[in-house]
C-alpha positions in Angstrom: 96.9 71.7 97.3 99.8 71.3 99.7 99.1 70.8 103.5 101.3 70.2 106.6 101.7 67.0 108.4 102.3 66.8 112.1 104.1 64.0 114.0 102.0 62.9 116.9 98.7 64.1 115.1 98.8 62.8 111.5 101.7 60.3 112.1 102.8 58.1 115.2 105.7 59.3 117.1 104.7 62.3 119.1 105.7 60.6 122.4 108.7 58.8 121.3 112.1 58.8 123.1 113.9 58.7 119.7 112.6 59.7 116.1 113.9 59.7 112.7 113.4 62.9 110.8 114.4 64.3 107.3 117.7 66.2 107.9 116.1 69.2 106.3 113.9 69.4 109.3 116.5 68.8 112.2 118.2 71.8 113.8 121.2 72.1 115.9 120.3 72.6 119.5 122.0 75.6 121.4 124.1 74.9 124.3 123.6 76.1 127.9 120.0 74.7 128.2 118.7 71.6 129.9 116.5 69.1 128.1 113.4 70.5 129.9 114.2 73.9 128.7 115.0 72.8 125.2 111.6 71.5 124.5 109.7 74.7 124.8 112.3 76.4 122.6 111.6 73.9 119.7 107.9 74.5 119.6 106.7 77.5 121.5 109.8 79.5 121.0 109.8 79.3 117.2 106.1 79.9 117.1 106.7 83.1 119.2 109.7 84.2 117.2 107.5 83.9 114.0 104.7 85.9 115.6 107.2 88.5 116.5 108.3 88.9 112.6 104.8 89.1 111.5 104.0 91.7 114.0 106.6 93.9 112.3 107.7 95.6 115.8 110.2 98.4 114.8 113.5 98.7 116.5 112.8 100.0 120.0 109.1 100.0 119.3 106.4 99.3 121.9 105.0 95.7 121.8 101.8 94.4 123.5 101.4 90.8 124.3 98.0 89.5 125.1 98.1 86.0 126.8 101.5 85.2 128.6 102.1 81.5 128.3 104.9 79.3 126.7 105.3 81.2 123.4 104.7 84.6 124.9 107.2 84.6 127.6 109.8 83.4 125.2 109.0 85.9 122.2 108.9 88.8 124.9 112.4 88.1 125.8 113.6 88.3 122.3 111.8 91.6 121.9 113.3 92.8 125.2 116.9 91.9 124.1 116.3 93.9 120.8 115.4 97.0 122.9 111.7 97.0 122.8 109.3 98.0 125.4 106.9 95.2 126.3 103.3 95.6 127.9 101.7 92.2 128.8 98.0 91.8 129.2 97.0 88.5 131.0 94.3 87.4 133.5 96.8 85.1 135.3 98.4 86.7 138.4 101.3 84.3 138.2 101.9 85.2 134.6 101.9 89.0 135.2 104.5 88.4 138.0 106.5 86.3 135.6 106.3 89.2 132.8 107.5 91.9 135.4 110.4 89.6 136.5 111.6 89.2 133.1 111.6 92.9 132.3 108.1 94.0 130.9 107.2 97.6 131.4 103.8 96.7 132.6 101.6 93.8 133.3 98.0 94.1 133.6 94.5 92.8 132.6 93.3 96.0 130.7 94.5 98.5 128.1 98.2 99.1 128.0 99.4 102.3 129.4 100.6 103.8 126.0 99.7 103.2 122.2 101.5 100.2 120.6 103.7 100.0 117.6 102.9 96.1 117.5 100.8 93.5 119.2 100.9 89.6 119.3 97.6 87.9 120.5 98.6 84.5 122.1 95.3 83.8 123.9 92.7 82.0 121.5 90.0 84.4 122.4 88.7 86.3 119.5 86.9 88.9 121.5 90.5 90.3 122.4 91.2 91.2 118.7 89.1 94.4 119.1 90.9 96.0 122.2 94.1 94.9 120.9 93.6 96.7 117.6 92.3 99.7 119.3 95.5 99.8 121.4 97.7 100.2 118.2 99.2 103.5 117.2 99.0 104.6 113.5 100.3 102.1 111.4 100.6 99.4 114.0 100.2 95.7 113.4 98.5 92.9 115.4 99.5 89.4 114.7 97.3 86.5 115.8 99.8 83.6 116.9 97.4 80.7 117.6 96.4 78.0 115.2 92.9 78.4 116.8 90.8 81.3 117.7 87.2 81.8 118.9 85.0 84.1 116.8 85.9 87.7 116.3 83.2 90.1 117.1 82.3 92.8 114.6 84.8 95.4 113.9 84.3 99.2 113.9 86.5 100.6 111.0 87.2 103.7 112.8 87.9 102.3 116.3 89.9 99.1 115.0 91.3 99.4 111.5 91.3 103.1 110.3 94.8 104.9 110.4 96.4 102.0 108.5 96.2 99.3 111.3 97.0 96.0 110.2 95.6 92.6 111.3 97.7 89.4 110.2 97.7 85.7 111.1 100.5 83.4 111.8 100.3 79.8 110.2 103.9 79.2 108.8 106.6 78.6 111.4 109.4 78.2 108.7 112.6 76.5 109.0 114.4 79.7 108.4 112.6 81.1 111.4 113.5 78.2 113.3 117.1 78.3 112.5 117.2 82.2 113.4 115.6 81.6 116.7 117.8 78.9 117.7 121.0 80.9 116.7 119.5 83.8 118.6 119.0 81.9 121.8 122.5 80.4 121.5 123.9 84.0 121.6 121.3 85.5 124.0 120.7 83.3 126.8 116.9 83.5 127.9 115.0 82.3 130.7 112.7 79.3 129.9 110.1 78.8 132.7 108.5 75.5 132.8 105.9 73.6 134.4 107.0 69.8 134.3 104.5 66.9 134.3 105.2 63.1 134.2 104.0 61.6 130.9 101.4 59.6 132.5 99.8 63.0 133.7 99.4 64.5 130.1 95.7 64.7 130.7 96.3 66.8 133.8 98.7 69.2 131.8 96.2 69.7 129.2 93.5 70.5 131.9 95.7 73.0 133.6 96.6 74.6 130.4 92.9 75.1 129.8 92.5 76.5 133.1 95.3 78.9 133.1 97.1 76.9 136.0 100.5 76.7 134.1 103.2 79.3 134.4 105.5 79.5 131.6 105.4 76.2 129.2 104.1 72.9 130.1 106.6 70.0 129.6 106.2 66.3 129.7 109.0 64.4 131.1 109.3 61.0 129.0 
């Protein structure tokens, strides 16, 4: 059965200054971004773009975003550039400020102020699946963007799935999605918010991510 292999996890090279990669997996970098800004685009940005596609947000639709870190703040800007109304739910006050500064219609910690056509769950918290589904309008889709999620509590069919709501996972960040996203950010400059760390403080970066102390994307400077 085919399975994916990751540099830095399955193979050495994750913290290298230079790396050799198959040409099919190399992408042309968009101009107008610093090295520090490009790093999140190549990981968090592509993940968020794929999650947005899986959420099947209609043109001009209402999108809910749960969690507002590295991927979410980039995906939100893609949706906004396409004319969407974006509502953000996050427990971080700094993230709520960032969401509003980027153009979100609302940023809070509870239910969005209107029914949603689509939603993306970036926070790896299974308990949020229920309120995110309940906030969807008829026919809405919730995409779960993380590769890890804590257990989801029991669903109530009437409250969470009835009226043709859809729950989807996001596991394949395809090369096609990468090319589409990098082409998009080349044509539509987006604001990449980063919190940089020196390489020898990678452990602190991970601790800060876990404790919601990072605004935007954490970036290691090599």
